[in-house]
N, C-alpha and C positions, 0 to 999 in steps of 0.2 A: 692527336693529343694536344691539349692547349699548352701554350707557352708557360703558364704558371705551373702546370703539372710537371713539365720538363724541369723547371728550375727547382721545385720542391723535392722531387724524387732524386735528382742528381745531387742536390745539396745534402740530402739525407744520407746518401751513399758516400759522398766525399765532403765532409763538413769543412775541410780547410780550403776548399776551392772557392775563390771569390765569385760572388753571384754575377758580377759584370762579365767574367770570362764565360760562364755558362750561357748567359744571354747572347754574348757576341758569337759564340760558336753555333748555338742553336739557330740564331737568326741567319747566319751565313749558310747553314745546311738547308734551312727551309726556304730561303730566298736567294736562289742562285744568281750570281753575277755573270756577265758575259764571259769572263775568264773561266768560270766553272763550266760553262757550256763547251768552251773550246777544249778544256782539259778532258771533259767527259767524252767528247768526240775523238780526242787523241787516243784515249784508252780504247775506244771502240766498243761496239755492242757486245762482242764476244767477251771482252774483259769484264764488262758490267755484269753479264750473266754469270760469269765465273765467281765474281766477288760479291754478288748479291745473295748472301747466304740466308737472309731473312725474307727474301721475296718482296721487298718494299718497292722496287722500281717497276714491277709488273703491273701494279694497280694504276699507274699513270699519275697524272696531276703533278703537284709540286714535288712529289717523291721520285719522279722519273730521273731527276738529276741530283747528284750529291748523296743519294741514299744507298749506294753500294759501299762496301767496306773500304775499298781502295780510295775512292774519292773522299769519303768521310774522314778517314785517317789522315790523308794528305791535308785536308782543310784544317782539321784539328791541330795537327802538328805545326802547320804554318801560322795558325792563329795564336797558339800558346805552346811553346816547347815543353813546359813543365807539366801541364795538366790536359793539354788539348786532346791527346789520344784517348784518355779515359772519358772525357766529356763527350767526344764524338761517338765512341762505341756505346756509351750509356744512352745517348740520344737515339741511336738506331734500335737498341734493345727496347726502349720505351715506345717507339713507334711500332715495333713488332708486337709488343704487348697490347697496344691499342688495337691493331688489326685482329689479333686473336680474340679480344673481347668482343669486337664487332661481329666477328664470325660466329661466336658462341652464343651471345645473348642479344645481339642487335644494337643499333646505334643509340636508341633511347636509353636502354639500360646501361650501356657503356658510359653515357653522359652522367647518369646518376651515380654510378660507381666512381667515376673520376671526381665528381664533386665531393663525395664522401671521403675519398682519399686526400683531396686537397684540404678539406677541413681537418682531418686527422693530422696530416703533416704540418699544417700551419700551427695547430695547437702544440704539437711536439716542439717545433722550433721556438715558439713563444716561451714555453716552459724552460727550455734550455737557456734562453736569454735571461730569464728571471733568476735562475739558479746561478748563472755566471755573475750576476751583479752582487750577490751576497758574499762571494769569496774574494 
C-alpha cells in the first residue's frame, strides 16, 4: 500500500493523530534500521511466526522485518507513547487489506481501487477542513 494511502486511512480512523506521527511510524515500519533487525533476531523466528497474525512476514521483501505484531507495537510505542500502538496496528491492518485485495482481484485492480480510495478520502478531508473554517 502506498504511503499516501496509509496516511489518509489512518487519519480518517484517528482524526486527532498528527500526520507527522503517522508518517514517522509508517516509515520506521517499512524501512527497518539496523536496531530493528537486531531486535527481530532477538525475538527469533518462532516469535515472529507466533505474532505474525496477518501473515505479512511470510511474503518476504520489506515486510519480513517489523511487520509482526510484537515488533510493530514495540516500534509504535517507542516512537509515540500516546498514539503509536494504534498507528502501528492500523499500519499492519492496512498492509493486510492490501494483500487481501491483491489475492482477490490482482495487482492492477488493487492499484485502481487504492487510487479511488485516495481520491475519496482526500475529498473527505478537504470538506472537513472547509467546514472547520466556517465555525
